[in-house]
Backbone and ligand atoms as CSV (ligand in chain L), in Angstrom:
chain,resi,resn,atom,element,x,y,z
A,1,MET,N,N,-13.836,-17.681,25.380
A,1,MET,CA,C,-12.806,-17.461,24.350
A,1,MET,C,C,-11.406,-17.635,24.960
A,2,ALA,N,N,-10.483,-18.113,24.166
A,2,ALA,CA,C,-9.138,-18.410,24.684
A,2,ALA,C,C,-8.330,-17.134,24.950
A,3,ILE,N,N,-7.417,-17.243,25.922
A,3,ILE,CA,C,-6.458,-16.161,26.156
A,3,ILE,C,C,-5.439,-16.211,25.019
A,4,GLU,N,N,-5.260,-15.086,24.360
A,4,GLU,CA,C,-4.321,-14.991,23.234
A,4,GLU,C,C,-3.316,-13.877,23.492
A,5,ARG,N,N,-2.250,-13.914,22.697
A,5,ARG,CA,C,-1.319,-12.786,22.650
A,5,ARG,C,C,-1.301,-12.229,21.239
A,6,THR,N,N,-1.187,-10.913,21.157
A,6,THR,CA,C,-1.077,-10.270,19.853
A,6,THR,C,C,0.027,-9.223,19.899
A,7,PHE,N,N,0.454,-8.804,18.713
A,7,PHE,CA,C,1.519,-7.807,18.610
A,7,PHE,C,C,0.906,-6.464,18.221
A,8,SER,N,N,1.368,-5.418,18.892
A,8,SER,CA,C,0.835,-4.069,18.668
A,8,SER,C,C,1.984,-3.082,18.515
A,9,MET,N,N,1.763,-2.043,17.729
A,9,MET,CA,C,2.755,-0.951,17.656
A,9,MET,C,C,2.035,0.383,17.785
A,10,ILE,N,N,2.641,1.267,18.557
A,10,ILE,CA,C,2.233,2.670,18.571
A,10,ILE,C,C,3.238,3.365,17.660
A,11,LYS,N,N,2.759,3.818,16.497
A,11,LYS,CA,C,3.630,4.240,15.399
A,11,LYS,C,C,4.195,5.646,15.634
A,12,PRO,N,N,5.237,6.006,14.866
A,12,PRO,CA,C,5.892,7.302,15.079
A,12,PRO,C,C,4.956,8.511,15.028
A,13,ASP,N,N,3.932,8.501,14.174
A,13,ASP,CA,C,3.053,9.689,14.153
A,13,ASP,C,C,2.417,9.912,15.513
A,14,ALA,N,N,2.194,8.815,16.259
A,14,ALA,CA,C,1.561,8.929,17.579
A,14,ALA,C,C,2.591,9.210,18.679
A,15,THR,N,N,3.752,8.546,18.626
A,15,THR,CA,C,4.748,8.825,19.685
A,15,THR,C,C,5.220,10.274,19.590
A,16,LYS,N,N,5.299,10.809,18.358
A,16,LYS,CA,C,5.739,12.204,18.187
A,16,LYS,C,C,4.750,13.173,18.817
A,17,ARG,N,N,3.470,12.766,18.863
A,17,ARG,CA,C,2.438,13.635,19.463
A,17,ARG,C,C,2.206,13.278,20.935
A,18,ASN,N,N,3.112,12.491,21.509
A,18,ASN,CA,C,3.079,12.140,22.937
A,18,ASN,C,C,1.809,11.384,23.314
A,19,LEU,N,N,1.395,10.443,22.449
A,19,LEU,CA,C,0.142,9.720,22.667
A,19,LEU,C,C,0.341,8.294,23.178
A,20,THR,N,N,1.563,7.935,23.590
A,20,THR,CA,C,1.813,6.555,24.029
A,20,THR,C,C,0.885,6.169,25.185
A,21,GLY,N,N,0.787,7.047,26.176
A,21,GLY,CA,C,-0.053,6.749,27.336
A,21,GLY,C,C,-1.531,6.712,26.977
A,22,ALA,N,N,-1.981,7.676,26.201
A,22,ALA,CA,C,-3.402,7.752,25.833
A,22,ALA,C,C,-3.823,6.509,25.045
A,23,ILE,N,N,-2.965,6.066,24.125
A,23,ILE,CA,C,-3.310,4.888,23.318
A,23,ILE,C,C,-3.235,3.624,24.164
A,24,THR,N,N,-2.215,3.517,25.006
A,24,THR,CA,C,-2.105,2.331,25.873
A,24,THR,C,C,-3.330,2.244,26.784
A,25,LYS,N,N,-3.805,3.377,27.272
A,25,LYS,CA,C,-5.000,3.363,28.137
A,25,LYS,C,C,-6.215,2.835,27.370
A,26,MET,N,N,-6.343,3.210,26.102
A,26,MET,CA,C,-7.477,2.711,25.313
A,26,MET,C,C,-7.378,1.189,25.142
A,27,LEU,N,N,-6.151,0.685,24.969
A,27,LEU,CA,C,-5.957,-0.765,24.843
A,27,LEU,C,C,-6.316,-1.457,26.165
A,28,GLU,N,N,-5.838,-0.876,27.277
A,28,GLU,CA,C,-6.114,-1.466,28.601
A,28,GLU,C,C,-7.608,-1.397,28.927
A,29,ASP,N,N,-8.234,-0.283,28.588
A,29,ASP,CA,C,-9.673,-0.144,28.861
A,29,ASP,C,C,-10.496,-1.149,28.053
A,30,ALA,N,N,-9.939,-1.605,26.925
A,30,ALA,CA,C,-10.632,-2.612,26.112
A,30,ALA,C,C,-10.422,-4.021,26.682
A,31,GLY,N,N,-9.637,-4.146,27.746
A,31,GLY,CA,C,-9.450,-5.443,28.394
A,31,GLY,C,C,-8.153,-6.144,28.028
A,32,LEU,N,N,-7.247,-5.419,27.366
A,32,LEU,CA,C,-5.961,-6.023,26.980
A,32,LEU,C,C,-4.891,-5.659,28.011
A,33,ARG,N,N,-3.976,-6.596,28.272
A,33,ARG,CA,C,-2.871,-6.355,29.211
A,33,ARG,C,C,-1.577,-6.228,28.430
A,34,VAL,N,N,-0.755,-5.249,28.786
A,34,VAL,CA,C,0.556,-5.087,28.147
A,34,VAL,C,C,1.533,-6.021,28.864
A,35,VAL,N,N,1.946,-7.099,28.197
A,35,VAL,CA,C,2.852,-8.063,28.845
A,35,VAL,C,C,4.295,-7.918,28.350
A,36,ALA,N,N,4.509,-7.043,27.384
A,36,ALA,CA,C,5.864,-6.668,26.938
A,36,ALA,C,C,5.754,-5.318,26.240
A,37,SER,N,N,6.773,-4.487,26.416
A,37,SER,CA,C,6.741,-3.155,25.799
A,37,SER,C,C,8.150,-2.599,25.708
A,38,LYS,N,N,8.502,-2.036,24.573
A,38,LYS,CA,C,9.768,-1.308,24.463
A,38,LYS,C,C,9.672,-0.282,23.348
A,39,ARG,N,N,10.539,0.733,23.489
A,39,ARG,CA,C,10.541,1.819,22.525
A,39,ARG,C,C,11.732,1.600,21.601
A,40,VAL,N,N,11.485,1.595,20.313
A,40,VAL,CA,C,12.562,1.360,19.342
A,40,VAL,C,C,12.509,2.436,18.257
A,41,TRP,N,N,13.652,2.752,17.713
A,41,TRP,CA,C,13.671,3.588,16.506
A,41,TRP,C,C,14.075,2.632,15.391
A,42,MET,N,N,13.147,2.235,14.573
A,42,MET,CA,C,13.393,1.211,13.553
A,42,MET,C,C,14.402,1.661,12.526
A,43,SER,N,N,15.263,0.731,12.130
A,43,SER,CA,C,16.119,0.987,10.974
A,43,SER,C,C,15.279,0.736,9.714
A,44,LYS,N,N,15.797,1.219,8.572
A,44,LYS,CA,C,15.106,0.988,7.304
A,44,LYS,C,C,14.972,-0.526,7.063
A,45,ARG,N,N,16.027,-1.234,7.385
A,45,ARG,CA,C,16.040,-2.682,7.176
A,45,ARG,C,C,14.992,-3.390,8.045
A,46,GLU,N,N,14.875,-2.958,9.305
A,46,GLU,CA,C,13.869,-3.561,10.195
A,46,GLU,C,C,12.452,-3.276,9.690
A,47,ALA,N,N,12.222,-2.026,9.258
A,47,ALA,CA,C,10.882,-1.659,8.768
A,47,ALA,C,C,10.556,-2.437,7.490
A,48,GLU,N,N,11.513,-2.533,6.587
A,48,GLU,CA,C,11.286,-3.270,5.325
A,48,GLU,C,C,11.042,-4.747,5.607
A,49,GLY,N,N,11.751,-5.295,6.571
A,49,GLY,CA,C,11.578,-6.711,6.928
A,49,GLY,C,C,10.225,-6.946,7.574
A,50,PHE,N,N,9.855,-6.055,8.476
A,50,PHE,CA,C,8.581,-6.230,9.175
A,50,PHE,C,C,7.410,-6.159,8.202
A,51,TYR,N,N,7.484,-5.224,7.262
A,51,TYR,CA,C,6.378,-5.009,6.321
A,51,TYR,C,C,6.645,-5.659,4.954
A,52,ALA,N,N,7.478,-6.694,4.909
A,52,ALA,CA,C,7.868,-7.324,3.638
A,52,ALA,C,C,6.654,-7.752,2.799
A,53,VAL,N,N,5.568,-8.131,3.459
A,53,VAL,CA,C,4.364,-8.565,2.748
A,53,VAL,C,C,3.808,-7.455,1.840
A,54,HIS,N,N,4.149,-6.200,2.165
A,54,HIS,CA,C,3.646,-5.067,1.376
A,54,HIS,C,C,4.678,-4.533,0.375
A,55,LYS,N,N,5.771,-5.270,0.153
A,55,LYS,CA,C,6.901,-4.671,-0.582
A,55,LYS,C,C,6.565,-4.258,-2.025
A,56,ASP,N,N,5.563,-4.882,-2.619
A,56,ASP,CA,C,5.204,-4.513,-3.993
A,56,ASP,C,C,4.058,-3.507,-4.076
A,57,ARG,N,N,3.582,-3.042,-2.924
A,57,ARG,CA,C,2.460,-2.090,-2.921
A,57,ARG,C,C,2.979,-0.672,-3.189
A,58,PRO,N,N,2.151,0.160,-3.822
A,58,PRO,CA,C,2.625,1.517,-4.174
A,58,PRO,C,C,2.980,2.381,-2.965
A,59,PHE,N,N,2.402,2.066,-1.794
A,59,PHE,CA,C,2.651,2.893,-0.612
A,59,PHE,C,C,3.829,2.403,0.223
A,60,PHE,N,N,4.567,1.366,-0.263
A,60,PHE,CA,C,5.617,0.758,0.564
A,60,PHE,C,C,6.692,1.769,0.994
A,61,GLY,N,N,7.142,2.600,0.043
A,61,GLY,CA,C,8.185,3.585,0.357
A,61,GLY,C,C,7.726,4.562,1.431
A,62,GLU,N,N,6.497,5.030,1.269
A,62,GLU,CA,C,5.907,5.969,2.242
A,62,GLU,C,C,5.767,5.299,3.617
A,63,LEU,N,N,5.388,4.021,3.599
A,63,LEU,CA,C,5.208,3.269,4.847
A,63,LEU,C,C,6.536,3.147,5.598
A,64,VAL,N,N,7.580,2.738,4.880
A,64,VAL,CA,C,8.902,2.572,5.502
A,64,VAL,C,C,9.432,3.926,5.990
A,65,GLU,N,N,9.216,4.951,5.193
A,65,GLU,CA,C,9.666,6.295,5.587
A,65,GLU,C,C,8.972,6.730,6.890
A,66,GLY,N,N,7.685,6.512,6.968
A,66,GLY,CA,C,6.939,6.881,8.181
A,66,GLY,C,C,7.402,6.099,9.397
A,67,MET,N,N,7.633,4.814,9.211
A,67,MET,CA,C,7.991,3.954,10.350
A,67,MET,C,C,9.410,4.201,10.849
A,68,THR,N,N,10.238,4.842,10.013
A,68,THR,CA,C,11.615,5.140,10.435
A,68,THR,C,C,11.783,6.624,10.790
A,69,SER,N,N,10.682,7.357,10.871
A,69,SER,CA,C,10.756,8.810,11.085
A,69,SER,C,C,10.777,9.218,12.552
A,70,GLY,N,N,10.685,8.243,13.459
A,70,GLY,CA,C,10.661,8.546,14.891
A,70,GLY,C,C,10.510,7.257,15.668
A,71,PRO,N,N,10.390,7.360,16.985
A,71,PRO,CA,C,10.278,6.151,17.808
A,71,PRO,C,C,8.937,5.435,17.625
A,72,THR,N,N,8.989,4.122,17.767
A,72,THR,CA,C,7.786,3.276,17.792
A,72,THR,C,C,7.778,2.538,19.133
A,73,VAL,N,N,6.602,2.375,19.730
A,73,VAL,CA,C,6.494,1.525,20.910
A,73,VAL,C,C,5.924,0.185,20.452
A,74,VAL,N,N,6.752,-0.869,20.581
A,74,VAL,CA,C,6.306,-2.212,20.208
A,74,VAL,C,C,5.829,-2.907,21.476
A,75,GLN,N,N,4.703,-3.611,21.374
A,75,GLN,CA,C,4.093,-4.209,22.562
A,75,GLN,C,C,3.543,-5.598,22.254
A,76,VAL,N,N,3.489,-6.428,23.295
A,76,VAL,CA,C,2.711,-7.665,23.230
A,76,VAL,C,C,1.507,-7.463,24.152
A,77,LEU,N,N,0.330,-7.721,23.620
A,77,LEU,CA,C,-0.915,-7.577,24.381
A,77,LEU,C,C,-1.517,-8.954,24.620
A,78,GLU,N,N,-2.064,-9.132,25.797
A,78,GLU,CA,C,-2.651,-10.430,26.154
A,78,GLU,C,C,-4.081,-10.231,26.634
A,79,GLY,N,N,-4.927,-11.184,26.312
A,79,GLY,CA,C,-6.305,-11.128,26.810
A,79,GLY,C,C,-7.181,-12.111,26.062
A,80,GLU,N,N,-8.418,-12.204,26.499
A,80,GLU,CA,C,-9.381,-13.079,25.822
A,80,GLU,C,C,-9.618,-12.570,24.406
A,81,GLY,N,N,-9.409,-13.434,23.438
A,81,GLY,CA,C,-9.618,-13.044,22.039
A,81,GLY,C,C,-8.829,-11.799,21.668
A,82,ALA,N,N,-7.583,-11.708,22.148
A,82,ALA,CA,C,-6.801,-10.462,22.048
A,82,ALA,C,C,-6.601,-9.992,20.603
A,83,ILE,N,N,-6.470,-10.912,19.654
A,83,ILE,CA,C,-6.158,-10.518,18.272
A,83,ILE,C,C,-7.329,-9.716,17.689
A,84,LEU,N,N,-8.527,-10.258,17.801
A,84,LEU,CA,C,-9.717,-9.582,17.268
A,84,LEU,C,C,-10.049,-8.338,18.093
A,85,LYS,N,N,-9.919,-8.469,19.409
A,85,LYS,CA,C,-10.231,-7.337,20.290
A,85,LYS,C,C,-9.350,-6.134,19.945
A,86,ASN,N,N,-8.064,-6.403,19.703
A,86,ASN,CA,C,-7.156,-5.307,19.359
A,86,ASN,C,C,-7.543,-4.691,18.012
A,87,ARG,N,N,-7.876,-5.528,17.030
A,87,ARG,CA,C,-8.288,-5.001,15.720
A,87,ARG,C,C,-9.540,-4.136,15.865
A,88,GLU,N,N,-10.443,-4.539,16.755
A,88,GLU,CA,C,-11.679,-3.760,16.942
A,88,GLU,C,C,-11.391,-2.398,17.560
A,89,ILE,N,N,-10.559,-2.376,18.594
A,89,ILE,CA,C,-10.294,-1.099,19.278
A,89,ILE,C,C,-9.414,-0.194,18.406
A,90,MET,N,N,-8.588,-0.787,17.505
A,90,MET,CA,C,-7.784,0.021,16.567
A,90,MET,C,C,-8.672,0.786,15.587
A,91,GLY,N,N,-9.676,0.128,15.031
A,91,GLY,CA,C,-10.509,0.728,13.980
A,91,GLY,C,C,-9.936,0.479,12.600
A,92,ALA,N,N,-10.683,0.894,11.578
A,92,ALA,CA,C,-10.308,0.631,10.180
A,92,ALA,C,C,-8.986,1.305,9.813
A,93,THR,N,N,-8.282,0.705,8.841
A,93,THR,CA,C,-6.969,1.207,8.389
A,93,THR,C,C,-7.034,2.692,8.049
A,94,ASN,N,N,-8.062,3.082,7.298
A,94,ASN,CA,C,-8.252,4.495,6.954
A,94,ASN,C,C,-9.114,5.139,8.050
A,95,PRO,N,N,-8.562,6.100,8.783
A,95,PRO,CA,C,-9.332,6.676,9.895
A,95,PRO,C,C,-10.667,7.278,9.470
A,96,ALA,N,N,-10.773,7.655,8.176
A,96,ALA,CA,C,-12.048,8.184,7.683
A,96,ALA,C,C,-13.152,7.133,7.770
A,97,ASN,N,N,-12.751,5.859,7.753
A,97,ASN,CA,C,-13.739,4.768,7.818
A,97,ASN,C,C,-13.812,4.125,9.203
A,98,ALA,N,N,-13.052,4.628,10.160
A,98,ALA,CA,C,-12.981,3.987,11.483
A,98,ALA,C,C,-14.207,4.334,12.322
A,99,ALA,N,N,-14.651,3.358,13.112
A,99,ALA,CA,C,-15.838,3.557,13.961
A,99,ALA,C,C,-15.535,4.534,15.093
A,100,GLU,N,N,-16.578,5.188,15.562
A,100,GLU,CA,C,-16.466,6.117,16.696
A,100,GLU,C,C,-15.824,5.406,17.890
A,101,GLY,N,N,-14.961,6.118,18.589
A,101,GLY,CA,C,-14.381,5.574,19.820
A,101,GLY,C,C,-13.168,4.696,19.607
A,102,THR,N,N,-12.835,4.386,18.343
A,102,THR,CA,C,-11.649,3.563,18.091
A,102,THR,C,C,-10.391,4.443,18.115
A,103,ILE,N,N,-9.246,3.805,18.304
A,103,ILE,CA,C,-7.980,4.543,18.398
A,103,ILE,C,C,-7.744,5.353,17.134
A,104,ARG,N,N,-7.966,4.734,15.981
A,104,ARG,CA,C,-7.695,5.453,14.729
A,104,ARG,C,C,-8.696,6.590,14.505
A,105,LYS,N,N,-9.942,6.399,14.923
A,105,LYS,CA,C,-10.926,7.492,14.779
A,105,LYS,C,C,-10.512,8.677,15.655
A,106,VAL,N,N,-10.064,8.361,16.873
A,106,VAL,CA,C,-9.745,9.417,17.833
A,106,VAL,C,C,-8.399,10.080,17.511
A,107,HIS,N,N,-7.391,9.276,17.126
A,107,HIS,CA,C,-6.029,9.803,17.079
A,107,HIS,C,C,-5.356,9.829,15.707
A,108,ALA,N,N,-5.779,8.991,14.749
A,108,ALA,CA,C,-5.021,8.896,13.492
A,108,ALA,C,C,-5.189,10.152,12.644
A,109,LEU,N,N,-4.173,10.415,11.815
A,109,LEU,CA,C,-4.161,11.614,10.972
A,109,LEU,C,C,-4.586,11.304,9.542
A,110,SER,N,N,-4.229,10.107,9.068
A,110,SER,CA,C,-4.493,9.724,7.679
A,110,SER,C,C,-4.246,8.225,7.546
A,111,ILE,N,N,-4.487,7.681,6.357
A,111,ILE,CA,C,-4.259,6.235,6.162
A,111,ILE,C,C,-2.775,5.889,6.368
A,112,GLY,N,N,-1.894,6.788,5.998
A,112,GLY,CA,C,-0.453,6.543,6.176
A,112,GLY,C,C,-0.004,6.789,7.603
A,113,GLU,N,N,-0.607,7.769,8.249
A,113,GLU,CA,C,-0.251,8.095,9.645
A,113,GLU,C,C,-1.428,7.680,10.520
A,114,ASN,N,N,-1.553,6.344,10.668
A,114,ASN,CA,C,-2.749,5.836,11.343
A,114,ASN,C,C,-2.474,5.271,12.732
A,115,SER,N,N,-1.377,5.711,13.332
A,115,SER,CA,C,-1.120,5.642,14.784
A,115,SER,C,C,-0.829,4.271,15.389
A,116,VAL,N,N,-1.466,3.218,14.888
A,116,VAL,CA,C,-1.266,1.901,15.504
A,116,VAL,C,C,-1.203,0.787,14.458
A,117,HIS,N,N,-0.575,-0.297,14.886
A,117,HIS,CA,C,-0.579,-1.547,14.123
A,117,HIS,C,C,-1.073,-2.645,15.048
A,118,GLY,N,N,-1.752,-3.632,14.508
A,118,GLY,CA,C,-2.115,-4.816,15.281
A,118,GLY,C,C,-2.152,-6.028,14.380
A,119,SER,N,N,-1.659,-7.161,14.882
A,119,SER,CA,C,-1.653,-8.398,14.079
A,119,SER,C,C,-3.080,-8.763,13.679
A,120,ASP,N,N,-3.202,-9.392,12.490
A,120,ASP,CA,C,-4.541,-9.698,11.986
A,120,ASP,C,C,-4.954,-11.161,12.107
A,121,ALA,N,N,-4.061,-12.038,12.597
A,121,ALA,CA,C,-4.382,-13.470,12.700
A,121,ALA,C,C,-3.372,-14.137,13.639
A,122,PRO,N,N,-3.695,-15.332,14.141
A,122,PRO,CA,C,-2.773,-16.005,15.073
A,122,PRO,C,C,-1.368,-16.217,14.489
A,123,GLU,N,N,-1.290,-16.559,13.202
A,123,GLU,CA,C,0.026,-16.828,12.590
A,123,GLU,C,C,0.861,-15.552,12.522
A,124,THR,N,N,0.234,-14.459,12.096
A,124,THR,CA,C,0.997,-13.208,12.001
A,124,THR,C,C,1.340,-12.693,13.397
A,125,ALA,N,N,0.448,-12.898,14.370
A,125,ALA,CA,C,0.746,-12.471,15.749
A,125,ALA,C,C,2.016,-13.172,16.239
A,126,ALA,N,N,2.087,-14.482,16.036
A,126,ALA,CA,C,3.258,-15.244,16.496
A,126,ALA,C,C,4.528,-14.761,15.797
A,127,GLN,N,N,4.433,-14.561,14.475
A,127,GLN,CA,C,5.613,-14.099,13.698
A,127,GLN,C,C,6.061,-12.713,14.135
A,128,GLU,N,N,5.091,-11.821,14.300
A,128,GLU,CA,C,5.424,-10.424,14.612
A,128,GLU,C,C,5.973,-10.292,16.029
A,129,ILE,N,N,5.424,-11.056,16.982
A,129,ILE,CA,C,5.963,-11.035,18.358
A,129,ILE,C,C,7.421,-11.487,18.309
A,130,LYS,N,N,7.685,-12.547,17.561
A,130,LYS,CA,C,9.040,-13.102,17.477
A,130,LYS,C,C,10.010,-12.138,16.782
A,131,TYR,N,N,9.482,-11.336,15.867
A,131,TYR,CA,C,10.332,-10.382,15.139
A,131,TYR,C,C,10.921,-9.356,16.104
A,132,TRP,N,N,10.189,-8.982,17.145
A,132,TRP,CA,C,10.603,-7.896,18.035
A,132,TRP,C,C,10.992,-8.317,19.442
A,133,PHE,N,N,10.536,-9.487,19.897
A,133,PHE,CA,C,10.762,-9.849,21.301
A,133,PHE,C,C,11.342,-11.255,21.440
A,134,SER,N,N,12.249,-11.385,22.441
A,134,SER,CA,C,12.673,-12.722,22.855
A,134,SER,C,C,11.697,-13.189,23.943
A,135,ASP,N,N,11.670,-14.498,24.199
A,135,ASP,CA,C,10.707,-15.056,25.178
A,135,ASP,C,C,10.864,-14.408,26.551
A,136,THR,N,N,12.104,-14.115,26.941
A,136,THR,CA,C,12.324,-13.594,28.295
A,136,THR,C,C,11.862,-12.139,28.454
A,137,GLU,N,N,11.598,-11.464,27.355
A,137,GLU,CA,C,11.114,-10.072,27.455
A,137,GLU,C,C,9.605,-10.008,27.667
A,138,ILE,N,N,8.928,-11.147,27.564
A,138,ILE,CA,C,7.479,-11.176,27.707
A,138,ILE,C,C,7.152,-11.722,29.096
A,139,VAL,N,N,6.513,-10.876,29.900
A,139,VAL,CA,C,6.247,-11.243,31.287
A,139,VAL,C,C,4.740,-11.159,31.528
A,140,GLY,N,N,4.098,-12.303,31.542
A,140,GLY,CA,C,2.637,-12.346,31.653
A,140,GLY,C,C,2.147,-12.209,33.095
L,1,IDP,P1,P,-3.618,-2.517,8.849
L,1,IDP,O1,O,-2.490,-1.731,9.483
L,1,IDP,O2,O,-4.981,-1.940,9.205
L,1,IDP,O3,O,-3.525,-3.999,9.088
L,1,IDP,P2,P,-2.631,-2.984,6.102
L,1,IDP,O4,O,-3.506,-3.077,4.899
L,1,IDP,O5,O,-1.957,-4.223,6.602
L,1,IDP,O6,O,-3.514,-2.282,7.264
L,1,IDP,O7,O,-1.512,-1.885,5.766
L,1,IDP,C1,C,-0.387,-1.716,6.592
L,1,IDP,C2,C,-0.109,-0.250,6.767
L,1,IDP,O8,O,0.276,0.316,5.522
L,1,IDP,C3,C,-1.328,0.586,7.213
L,1,IDP,O9,O,-1.544,0.562,8.604
L,1,IDP,C4,C,-0.951,1.966,6.714
L,1,IDP,O10,O,-0.076,2.615,7.629
L,1,IDP,C5,C,-0.174,1.672,5.440
L,1,IDP,N1,N,-1.054,1.831,4.281
L,1,IDP,C6,C,-1.986,0.965,3.823
L,1,IDP,N2,N,-2.610,1.442,2.733
L,1,IDP,C7,C,-2.056,2.655,2.490
L,1,IDP,C8,C,-2.271,3.653,1.487
L,1,IDP,O11,O,-3.100,3.520,0.583
L,1,IDP,N3,N,-1.472,4.778,1.575
L,1,IDP,C9,C,-0.526,4.956,2.542
L,1,IDP,N4,N,-0.304,4.021,3.501
L,1,IDP,C10,C,-1.056,2.904,3.477
């Protein structure tokens, strides 16, 4: 399988509970390498722009509110089949449906406070990495 890069976020519900290290370890143990990482406190505008695809969904306001409620750690992850691998280790969007041992099963609080984000396809990975990082911030 090809070496890929994907975009990941450790969301405010998790950074507030001091889980940055614990979640990063789960990503690394799954075979992913952190090739870029920074801590940001998103503005409302940044959160709305990042999640623009969801702007007409009923949970959009709650989503933006959650993402601007504290720091987020934005990361680029690299590895074989990184996009799918990251989605697998994250677990289902709703932690009630997440498989045992996944980040969301272990750490998420609810569908709204589900601790992590990960790109779902090569196109979104490229867009999302570009939204948060310049080329020189990514060191493979
Ligand atoms: P994903 O994060 O697993 O890719 P998406 O369907 O892309 O899931 O939704 C983006 C984010 O929006 C979710 O991670 C979650 O935080 C939030 N979200 C999705 N559905 C709901 C909901 O029904 N209530 C509250 N928040 C939701």
